[in-house]
N, C-alpha and C positions, 0 to 999 in steps of 0.2 A: 531871588536875592540873595546877597551876601550880607552877613551879620554885619560888617562894618558899614556897608551900604545903608544899612538900615537904621543903624544908629546916627547916622549923618541926617539922614533924611528926617528921623524923629527930632534931632536936635535941631533941624531947619524950621520944622513944624512949630517947635516950643518957643524958637527965639530969634529965626531968621539966619541971617547970613554970618553972624557973629557968633551965636551959639553952634553953628555947622563949624566953622574955623575951630572953636574951643574944642569939639568933640574930636575933629580931625588931630589937633593936638595931644588929646588925651590917649587916642588910639596909637598915634605913634610913640608916645611915652611908653604905653603897655608893651607894644611890640619890642622896644628898646630893652625894657626891663627885664623881658623875658628872656632875651637874647644874650644880656649880660648875667643872668643869673644861670643860665646854661653855660654859659662860658666859665665862669667860677666853678661852677659843679666839675665841667671836664678838667679844669686845671687841677683840681684838688683830686680828683681821680689819677692825674698824670702823677702828681707828686706823691700819691700814697703806693700807687706801684713802683716808681723809683726807689722810695725807703723800702719797700718789701725786697725789692732786688737786691738793693745794697745790702741790707741785714743777710738775705740768702748767701750771697756771694762772700761776704765776711765771715759767715759759718762755715761756709765751703774751704775757705784759706785756712782757717784755724783748722780744721780737721784733717786737714791733707798736709801729709808727713812725707818730706821730699827723700828719695833713695838715699843720698847723703847722711841724712839724719837717722834714716832706720839702719843705714850700716852702721853709723856709730854707736848708736843705742845697743846693736846685737854684739858689736864687739867688747861694750863695757859689761854687758852681761856674761859673755863669755870668760873675761879677763875675772871677773866677779867669781863665776862658778870654778874656774880653774885655781884661783887663790883659795876657795873654800875646801876644794878637793887636796890640796897640798896641806892645809892645817887640818884637816878631818872634819871640818864643819858643814860639808856639803850634803844636803839634804834633796833627795829627787822629789819633785813635785810632779810626779805622775797621778793624774786625776782617772778616776774609773772612765771618763769620758775618752781619755787618750788610750787607755789599756782596750776598750771595745774598738777603737778606730786602728790601733794596730793588730787586733783579732780578724778585723773584718777585711785588713790587706792580704792577710795569710790563707 
């Protein structure tokens, strides 16, 4: 015997046809409430996933630099270095890692 059938039979034994109908109504409401609770939880899960994806996409876009931007930045740095060389204020910023890398190449 199923749980619902048992509940209906017990309700009928307690109060007849009216009690059975009331129990049937309660069972239906419980199922509907459970369905909508699951529906809302699923909608919340979808909403959270969309928000996380949007945040990740925005972070990816912010960190992404176009080729034009990289070329423009490199050009500005070269012009600045050239001006510093002309003015005698150029200081080479060769780090120990750069030296080690150059040695490894040779």
